[in-house]
One Martini backbone bead per residue (centre of mass of N, CA, C, O) as a GRO file, in nm:
protein
  395
    1UNK     BB    1   0.060   0.063  -0.021
    2UNK     BB    2   0.293   0.252  -0.004
    3UNK     BB    3   0.393   0.219  -0.300
    4UNK     BB    4   0.130   0.326  -0.434
    5UNK     BB    5   0.130   0.605  -0.299
    6UNK     BB    6   0.408   0.707  -0.419
    7UNK     BB    7   0.338   0.680  -0.714
    8UNK     BB    8   0.095   0.876  -0.714
    9UNK     BB    9   0.255   1.129  -0.611
   10UNK     BB   10   0.416   1.135  -0.878
   11UNK     BB   11   0.221   1.109  -1.126
   12UNK     BB   12   0.007   1.324  -1.088
   13UNK     BB   13   0.184   1.580  -1.125
   14UNK     BB   14   0.287   1.504  -1.405
   15UNK     BB   15   0.019   1.496  -1.549
   16UNK     BB   16  -0.056   1.789  -1.502
   17UNK     BB   17   0.193   1.917  -1.632
   18UNK     BB   18   0.152   1.793  -1.914
   19UNK     BB   19  -0.129   1.900  -1.970
   20UNK     BB   20  -0.061   2.201  -1.956
   21UNK     BB   21   0.150   2.208  -2.182
   22UNK     BB   22  -0.033   2.106  -2.411
   23UNK     BB   23  -0.232   2.336  -2.397
   24UNK     BB   24  -0.037   2.571  -2.446
   25UNK     BB   25   0.052   2.482  -2.723
   26UNK     BB   26  -0.234   2.487  -2.852
   27UNK     BB   27  -0.285   2.787  -2.808
   28UNK     BB   28  -0.040   2.900  -2.957
   29UNK     BB   29  -0.119   2.764  -3.236
   30UNK     BB   30  -0.404   2.905  -3.261
   31UNK     BB   31  -0.292   3.171  -3.253
   32UNK     BB   32  -0.266   3.481  -3.401
   33UNK     BB   33  -0.058   3.674  -3.559
   34UNK     BB   34   0.070   3.988  -3.553
   35UNK     BB   35   0.065   4.261  -3.739
   36UNK     BB   36   0.315   4.444  -3.920
   37UNK     BB   37   0.348   4.798  -3.886
   38UNK     BB   38   0.472   5.089  -4.053
   39UNK     BB   39   0.532   5.372  -3.898
   40UNK     BB   40   0.552   5.703  -3.931
   41UNK     BB   41   0.775   5.958  -3.886
   42UNK     BB   42   0.757   6.235  -3.734
   43UNK     BB   43   0.818   6.555  -3.761
   44UNK     BB   44   1.013   6.792  -3.653
   45UNK     BB   45   0.982   7.029  -3.407
   46UNK     BB   46   0.997   7.382  -3.482
   47UNK     BB   47   1.153   7.701  -3.487
   48UNK     BB   48   1.077   8.029  -3.628
   49UNK     BB   49   1.174   8.316  -3.838
   50UNK     BB   50   1.065   8.608  -3.975
   51UNK     BB   51   1.197   8.791  -4.198
   52UNK     BB   52   1.304   9.146  -4.181
   53UNK     BB   53   1.328   9.459  -4.283
   54UNK     BB   54   1.564   9.706  -4.165
   55UNK     BB   55   1.679   9.961  -3.955
   56UNK     BB   56   2.015   9.955  -3.840
   57UNK     BB   57   2.159  10.044  -3.532
   58UNK     BB   58   2.461  10.092  -3.406
   59UNK     BB   59   2.680   9.979  -3.139
   60UNK     BB   60   2.949  10.070  -2.907
   61UNK     BB   61   3.108   9.908  -2.660
   62UNK     BB   62   3.251  10.053  -2.362
   63UNK     BB   63   3.525  10.201  -2.157
   64UNK     BB   64   3.617  10.428  -1.881
   65UNK     BB   65   3.756  10.743  -1.763
   66UNK     BB   66   3.719  11.020  -1.593
   67UNK     BB   67   3.799  11.354  -1.707
   68UNK     BB   68   3.912  11.658  -1.719
   69UNK     BB   69   3.905  11.915  -1.935
   70UNK     BB   70   4.049  12.107  -1.708
   71UNK     BB   71   4.351  12.236  -1.555
   72UNK     BB   72   4.437  12.477  -1.287
   73UNK     BB   73   4.749  12.614  -1.196
   74UNK     BB   74   4.778  12.816  -0.935
   75UNK     BB   75   4.985  13.111  -0.926
   76UNK     BB   76   5.224  13.333  -0.850
   77UNK     BB   77   5.318  13.658  -1.014
   78UNK     BB   78   5.390  13.784  -0.729
   79UNK     BB   79   5.549  13.903  -0.460
   80UNK     BB   80   5.438  13.799  -0.127
   81UNK     BB   81   5.213  13.827   0.128
   82UNK     BB   82   4.969  13.645   0.259
   83UNK     BB   83   4.631  13.794   0.365
   84UNK     BB   84   4.424  13.597   0.198
   85UNK     BB   85   4.169  13.339   0.215
   86UNK     BB   86   3.932  13.163   0.075
   87UNK     BB   87   3.695  12.960   0.217
   88UNK     BB   88   3.662  12.793  -0.068
   89UNK     BB   89   3.973  12.698  -0.039
   90UNK     BB   90   3.891  12.369  -0.067
   91UNK     BB   91   3.883  12.050  -0.104
   92UNK     BB   92   3.586  12.017  -0.312
   93UNK     BB   93   3.514  12.291  -0.374
   94UNK     BB   94   3.331  12.553  -0.503
   95UNK     BB   95   3.388  12.786  -0.787
   96UNK     BB   96   3.392  13.092  -0.937
   97UNK     BB   97   3.427  13.282  -1.187
   98UNK     BB   98   3.654  13.532  -1.063
   99UNK     BB   99   3.722  13.431  -0.788
  100UNK     BB  100   3.878  13.520  -0.505
  101UNK     BB  101   4.138  13.326  -0.334
  102UNK     BB  102   4.398  13.506  -0.328
  103UNK     BB  103   4.583  13.751  -0.119
  104UNK     BB  104   4.822  13.992  -0.170
  105UNK     BB  105   5.008  14.229  -0.064
  106UNK     BB  106   4.960  14.571  -0.187
  107UNK     BB  107   5.140  14.812  -0.088
  108UNK     BB  108   5.403  14.797  -0.276
  109UNK     BB  109   5.217  14.838  -0.541
  110UNK     BB  110   5.106  15.124  -0.466
  111UNK     BB  111   5.386  15.256  -0.461
  112UNK     BB  112   5.466  15.183  -0.753
  113UNK     BB  113   5.229  15.344  -0.891
  114UNK     BB  114   5.299  15.621  -0.785
  115UNK     BB  115   5.591  15.634  -0.896
  116UNK     BB  116   5.494  15.609  -1.203
  117UNK     BB  117   5.316  15.845  -1.210
  118UNK     BB  118   5.535  16.058  -1.157
  119UNK     BB  119   5.710  15.981  -1.393
  120UNK     BB  120   5.501  16.061  -1.611
  121UNK     BB  121   5.480  16.363  -1.524
  122UNK     BB  122   5.778  16.434  -1.586
  123UNK     BB  123   5.770  16.341  -1.891
  124UNK     BB  124   5.557  16.547  -1.973
  125UNK     BB  125   5.712  16.802  -1.885
  126UNK     BB  126   5.954  16.771  -2.064
  127UNK     BB  127   5.818  16.758  -2.334
  128UNK     BB  128   5.689  17.034  -2.318
  129UNK     BB  129   5.952  17.188  -2.290
  130UNK     BB  130   6.086  17.097  -2.563
  131UNK     BB  131   5.865  17.218  -2.742
  132UNK     BB  132   5.887  17.510  -2.648
  133UNK     BB  133   6.195  17.550  -2.716
  134UNK     BB  134   6.156  17.493  -3.017
  135UNK     BB  135   5.971  17.730  -3.083
  136UNK     BB  136   6.172  17.951  -2.993
  137UNK     BB  137   6.401  17.864  -3.191
  138UNK     BB  138   6.241  17.908  -3.456
  139UNK     BB  139   6.184  18.211  -3.424
  140UNK     BB  140   6.476  18.304  -3.413
  141UNK     BB  141   6.564  18.182  -3.685
  142UNK     BB  142   6.370  18.348  -3.867
  143UNK     BB  143   6.481  18.622  -3.792
  144UNK     BB  144   6.774  18.556  -3.904
  145UNK     BB  145   6.720  18.344  -4.172
  146UNK     BB  146   6.435  18.293  -4.237
  147UNK     BB  147   6.363  18.040  -4.489
  148UNK     BB  148   6.578  17.877  -4.371
  149UNK     BB  149   6.646  17.564  -4.287
  150UNK     BB  150   6.655  17.400  -4.006
  151UNK     BB  151   6.821  17.220  -3.807
  152UNK     BB  152   6.772  16.965  -3.571
  153UNK     BB  153   6.899  17.123  -3.330
  154UNK     BB  154   6.729  17.376  -3.352
  155UNK     BB  155   6.453  17.200  -3.331
  156UNK     BB  156   6.492  16.967  -3.116
  157UNK     BB  157   6.442  16.668  -3.216
  158UNK     BB  158   6.607  16.479  -3.030
  159UNK     BB  159   6.481  16.584  -2.759
  160UNK     BB  160   6.184  16.513  -2.830
  161UNK     BB  161   6.237  16.204  -2.880
  162UNK     BB  162   6.341  16.146  -2.593
  163UNK     BB  163   6.089  16.243  -2.435
  164UNK     BB  164   5.894  16.046  -2.576
  165UNK     BB  165   6.029  15.789  -2.482
  166UNK     BB  166   6.014  15.845  -2.175
  167UNK     BB  167   5.703  15.849  -2.171
  168UNK     BB  168   5.654  15.572  -2.275
  169UNK     BB  169   5.819  15.420  -2.050
  170UNK     BB  170   5.646  15.528  -1.809
  171UNK     BB  171   5.376  15.418  -1.899
  172UNK     BB  172   5.462  15.117  -1.904
  173UNK     BB  173   5.542  15.116  -1.596
  174UNK     BB  174   5.255  15.182  -1.495
  175UNK     BB  175   5.108  14.937  -1.617
  176UNK     BB  176   5.272  14.726  -1.466
  177UNK     BB  177   5.207  14.824  -1.183
  178UNK     BB  178   4.902  14.781  -1.217
  179UNK     BB  179   4.914  14.471  -1.280
  180UNK     BB  180   5.058  14.385  -1.014
  181UNK     BB  181   4.826  14.480  -0.841
  182UNK     BB  182   4.616  14.281  -0.959
  183UNK     BB  183   4.791  14.014  -0.902
  184UNK     BB  184   4.728  13.991  -0.592
  185UNK     BB  185   4.484  13.862  -0.721
  186UNK     BB  186   4.372  13.536  -0.715
  187UNK     BB  187   4.183  13.377  -0.977
  188UNK     BB  188   3.936  13.214  -1.113
  189UNK     BB  189   3.917  13.116  -1.455
  190UNK     BB  190   3.686  12.914  -1.355
  191UNK     BB  191   3.443  12.702  -1.308
  192UNK     BB  192   3.482  12.474  -1.014
  193UNK     BB  193   3.705  12.237  -0.848
  194UNK     BB  194   3.889  12.180  -0.584
  195UNK     BB  195   4.174  11.982  -0.555
  196UNK     BB  196   4.410  12.188  -0.432
  197UNK     BB  197   4.618  12.321  -0.153
  198UNK     BB  198   4.906  12.581  -0.089
  199UNK     BB  199   4.762  12.806   0.091
  200UNK     BB  200   4.851  13.062   0.347
  201UNK     BB  201   4.840  13.264   0.586
  202UNK     BB  202   5.172  13.437   0.583
  203UNK     BB  203   5.274  13.345   0.330
  204UNK     BB  204   5.541  13.340   0.103
  205UNK     BB  205   5.524  13.452  -0.231
  206UNK     BB  206   5.636  13.329  -0.549
  207UNK     BB  207   5.696  13.328  -0.853
  208UNK     BB  208   5.533  13.022  -0.951
  209UNK     BB  209   5.391  12.944  -0.705
  210UNK     BB  210   5.192  12.701  -0.585
  211UNK     BB  211   4.844  12.729  -0.454
  212UNK     BB  212   4.648  12.576  -0.670
  213UNK     BB  213   4.381  12.350  -0.785
  214UNK     BB  214   4.154  12.334  -1.075
  215UNK     BB  215   3.850  12.180  -1.194
  216UNK     BB  216   3.634  12.128  -1.477
  217UNK     BB  217   3.334  11.979  -1.367
  218UNK     BB  218   3.086  12.036  -1.568
  219UNK     BB  219   3.314  11.935  -1.763
  220UNK     BB  220   3.380  11.626  -1.925
  221UNK     BB  221   3.592  11.349  -2.001
  222UNK     BB  222   3.604  11.036  -2.207
  223UNK     BB  223   3.824  10.763  -2.260
  224UNK     BB  224   3.760  10.542  -2.546
  225UNK     BB  225   3.817  10.234  -2.638
  226UNK     BB  226   3.844  10.124  -2.990
  227UNK     BB  227   3.829   9.909  -3.212
  228UNK     BB  228   3.919   9.929  -3.536
  229UNK     BB  229   3.688   9.756  -3.650
  230UNK     BB  230   3.448   9.935  -3.506
  231UNK     BB  231   3.493  10.201  -3.659
  232UNK     BB  232   3.299  10.133  -3.906
  233UNK     BB  233   3.023  10.190  -3.715
  234UNK     BB  234   3.146  10.486  -3.676
  235UNK     BB  235   3.148  10.840  -3.662
  236UNK     BB  236   3.467  10.971  -3.686
  237UNK     BB  237   3.693  11.236  -3.589
  238UNK     BB  238   4.008  11.204  -3.754
  239UNK     BB  239   4.095  11.537  -3.774
  240UNK     BB  240   3.872  11.705  -3.622
  241UNK     BB  241   3.713  11.892  -3.390
  242UNK     BB  242   3.407  11.886  -3.265
  243UNK     BB  243   3.126  12.026  -3.181
  244UNK     BB  244   2.913  12.017  -2.961
  245UNK     BB  245   2.666  11.770  -3.085
  246UNK     BB  246   2.793  11.653  -3.372
  247UNK     BB  247   2.853  11.396  -3.262
  248UNK     BB  248   2.832  11.101  -3.144
  249UNK     BB  249   2.642  10.955  -2.936
  250UNK     BB  250   2.669  10.918  -2.573
  251UNK     BB  251   2.632  10.665  -2.312
  252UNK     BB  252   2.666  10.697  -1.953
  253UNK     BB  253   2.735  10.460  -1.697
  254UNK     BB  254   2.686  10.451  -1.325
  255UNK     BB  255   2.780  10.312  -1.015
  256UNK     BB  256   2.623  10.468  -0.720
  257UNK     BB  257   2.532  10.382  -0.424
  258UNK     BB  258   2.348  10.135  -0.572
  259UNK     BB  259   2.319  10.308  -0.836
  260UNK     BB  260   2.208  10.402  -1.161
  261UNK     BB  261   2.360  10.627  -1.382
  262UNK     BB  262   2.292  10.878  -1.650
  263UNK     BB  263   2.470  11.002  -1.937
  264UNK     BB  264   2.515  11.263  -2.193
  265UNK     BB  265   2.690  11.272  -2.506
  266UNK     BB  266   2.985  11.346  -2.720
  267UNK     BB  267   3.186  11.324  -2.976
  268UNK     BB  268   3.496  11.522  -3.045
  269UNK     BB  269   3.732  11.299  -3.075
  270UNK     BB  270   4.059  11.164  -3.176
  271UNK     BB  271   4.339  11.013  -3.128
  272UNK     BB  272   4.648  11.007  -3.321
  273UNK     BB  273   4.647  10.688  -3.227
  274UNK     BB  274   4.738  10.351  -3.196
  275UNK     BB  275   4.760  10.106  -2.987
  276UNK     BB  276   5.014   9.876  -2.982
  277UNK     BB  277   4.890   9.656  -2.787
  278UNK     BB  278   4.555   9.669  -2.862
  279UNK     BB  279   4.454   9.807  -3.127
  280UNK     BB  280   4.336  10.098  -3.031
  281UNK     BB  281   4.109  10.353  -3.037
  282UNK     BB  282   4.073  10.685  -2.912
  283UNK     BB  283   3.777  10.817  -2.772
  284UNK     BB  284   3.633  11.142  -2.717
  285UNK     BB  285   3.404  11.231  -2.463
  286UNK     BB  286   3.157  11.482  -2.391
  287UNK     BB  287   3.030  11.625  -2.076
  288UNK     BB  288   2.821  11.886  -1.932
  289UNK     BB  289   2.628  11.748  -1.690
  290UNK     BB  290   2.836  11.652  -1.426
  291UNK     BB  291   2.739  11.790  -1.139
  292UNK     BB  292   2.446  11.753  -1.091
  293UNK     BB  293   2.171  11.712  -0.847
  294UNK     BB  294   1.919  11.791  -0.657
  295UNK     BB  295   1.646  11.741  -0.496
  296UNK     BB  296   1.329  11.767  -0.685
  297UNK     BB  297   1.014  11.730  -0.755
  298UNK     BB  298   1.052  11.408  -0.670
  299UNK     BB  299   1.339  11.399  -0.747
  300UNK     BB  300   1.620  11.249  -0.736
  301UNK     BB  301   1.937  11.263  -0.663
  302UNK     BB  302   2.226  11.365  -0.848
  303UNK     BB  303   2.536  11.271  -0.896
  304UNK     BB  304   2.830  11.330  -0.975
  305UNK     BB  305   3.076  11.317  -1.222
  306UNK     BB  306   3.362  11.184  -1.136
  307UNK     BB  307   3.681  11.202  -1.127
  308UNK     BB  308   3.791  10.864  -1.190
  309UNK     BB  309   3.565  10.720  -1.288
  310UNK     BB  310   3.404  10.421  -1.382
  311UNK     BB  311   3.269  10.360  -1.725
  312UNK     BB  312   2.998  10.291  -1.920
  313UNK     BB  313   2.970  10.279  -2.290
  314UNK     BB  314   2.765  10.410  -2.565
  315UNK     BB  315   2.802  10.416  -2.912
  316UNK     BB  316   2.647  10.569  -3.169
  317UNK     BB  317   2.595  10.470  -3.489
  318UNK     BB  318   2.526  10.356  -3.767
  319UNK     BB  319   2.279  10.318  -4.044
  320UNK     BB  320   2.123  10.034  -4.173
  321UNK     BB  321   1.961   9.982  -4.474
  322UNK     BB  322   1.778   9.690  -4.502
  323UNK     BB  323   1.823   9.485  -4.281
  324UNK     BB  324   1.892   9.161  -4.130
  325UNK     BB  325   1.792   9.050  -3.806
  326UNK     BB  326   1.942   8.798  -3.602
  327UNK     BB  327   1.981   8.560  -3.401
  328UNK     BB  328   2.233   8.368  -3.306
  329UNK     BB  329   2.064   8.094  -3.327
  330UNK     BB  330   2.035   8.104  -3.649
  331UNK     BB  331   2.320   8.008  -3.670
  332UNK     BB  332   2.503   7.742  -3.796
  333UNK     BB  333   2.731   7.939  -3.863
  334UNK     BB  334   2.928   8.202  -3.968
  335UNK     BB  335   2.767   8.164  -4.297
  336UNK     BB  336   2.493   8.005  -4.196
  337UNK     BB  337   2.158   7.903  -4.271
  338UNK     BB  338   1.816   7.791  -4.214
  339UNK     BB  339   1.558   7.716  -4.435
  340UNK     BB  340   1.206   7.724  -4.458
  341UNK     BB  341   1.002   7.622  -4.675
  342UNK     BB  342   0.690   7.568  -4.811
  343UNK     BB  343   0.736   7.234  -4.743
  344UNK     BB  344   0.895   7.201  -4.478
  345UNK     BB  345   1.206   7.234  -4.565
  346UNK     BB  346   1.537   7.219  -4.558
  347UNK     BB  347   1.773   7.506  -4.636
  348UNK     BB  348   2.079   7.586  -4.720
  349UNK     BB  349   2.226   7.921  -4.638
  350UNK     BB  350   2.418   8.164  -4.749
  351UNK     BB  351   2.576   8.451  -4.584
  352UNK     BB  352   2.612   8.812  -4.525
  353UNK     BB  353   2.793   8.943  -4.279
  354UNK     BB  354   2.815   9.255  -4.125
  355UNK     BB  355   2.731   9.190  -3.803
  356UNK     BB  356   2.852   9.047  -3.491
  357UNK     BB  357   2.684   9.018  -3.197
  358UNK     BB  358   2.590   8.907  -2.893
  359UNK     BB  359   2.261   8.873  -2.987
  360UNK     BB  360   2.320   8.948  -3.296
  361UNK     BB  361   2.267   8.940  -3.660
  362UNK     BB  362   2.381   9.119  -3.950
  363UNK     BB  363   2.253   9.124  -4.284
  364UNK     BB  364   2.330   9.189  -4.621
  365UNK     BB  365   2.288   8.889  -4.727
  366UNK     BB  366   2.071   8.576  -4.809
  367UNK     BB  367   1.798   8.706  -4.693
  368UNK     BB  368   1.468   8.731  -4.719
  369UNK     BB  369   1.185   8.878  -4.685
  370UNK     BB  370   0.970   8.616  -4.540
  371UNK     BB  371   1.154   8.419  -4.447
  372UNK     BB  372   1.233   8.114  -4.280
  373UNK     BB  373   1.410   8.077  -3.987
  374UNK     BB  374   1.598   7.872  -3.808
  375UNK     BB  375   1.624   7.817  -3.440
  376UNK     BB  376   1.659   7.532  -3.382
  377UNK     BB  377   1.852   7.271  -3.231
  378UNK     BB  378   1.940   7.052  -3.480
  379UNK     BB  379   1.987   6.770  -3.697
  380UNK     BB  380   2.040   6.894  -3.977
  381UNK     BB  381   1.912   6.857  -4.325
  382UNK     BB  382   1.891   6.841  -4.651
  383UNK     BB  383   1.531   6.822  -4.685
  384UNK     BB  384   1.413   6.825  -4.421
  385UNK     BB  385   1.139   6.745  -4.241
  386UNK     BB  386   0.911   6.977  -4.083
  387UNK     BB  387   0.757   7.131  -3.795
  388UNK     BB  388   0.585   7.419  -3.724
  389UNK     BB  389   0.495   7.589  -3.456
  390UNK     BB  390   0.591   7.901  -3.478
  391UNK     BB  391   0.601   8.213  -3.609
  392UNK     BB  392   0.828   8.463  -3.598
  393UNK     BB  393   0.922   8.795  -3.559
  394UNK     BB  394   1.139   9.013  -3.654
  395UNK     BB  395   1.379   9.253  -3.454
   0.00000   0.00000   0.00000
């Protein structure tokens, strides 16, 4: 009985497994095989830009340092003791044109003027005497000699010329003494800001001794280096200095105290050489409203454009008529773009690049207005079918 039970325990599972396998094979053989259908690959979805013709104005970005239009080194023209110094004569203070800044003791110069005035009076008296004596001598000559011409000594012509020369010299000396008296007041030659001071009350000043320095701060200049290649896009005065307002407009921006401020000026000249190291041409821009302004009528205060500040500048250049401007992403390489034709197929197109900028490329030729230019970065191939998501307009 035990043997029969063991045999049944082995055979029954085997029979079940065998039957199940047989049924699985029959089912598999009876099932129909699925049909294989080749589905078409959908075209790649891309973005395009519709090219438009427009007038493109170029700008040249550069940077530089603010410099004064002019600096006046004030010095003493006459010797003497300094008796007064203007309270405004302090570094950073503003002074007006013609304002007296330093006064030298005038007493000695007043005395010199009085002396020279007396010398002029004596010379005038001598000249009058010589002329009177000459008239008396001529009368006596006519009584004795009649119409015979007198010689020069009888007419006292040498004495009169000497007296006239003495009078001219005395008058010139008086004018010099008067000028020296005026020079005891050292005045500001123009409105500006005091840069440095070297004058104090009681100090003995000598001719040529430096007393102060003033910079013309309402008007400043900025030296802007421009690559020689970029000069083709800007009208630059290569020969003569231009009057203010006639040169190319320049926008200058400065970050000061956490805020960005902007000034506007114009190119006035270029320096007459190219830097040998950088191969750049230096363009000089002039800005007139550099002094700034206080807060008024709800407007925030505007700081001055200070000498020595580092600035960013943008020079407005020439305008190209009828150009096509494209984003940099539209360029397949340095001189090629992809055009999407009417059948939505890609066509490789060589182009003539007028100027490549940081954000855009301006084309002289190669793309016609109305054509669609590929913007998407894909593995493009000639004649490739694409699906256009939406056409954008050129800017």
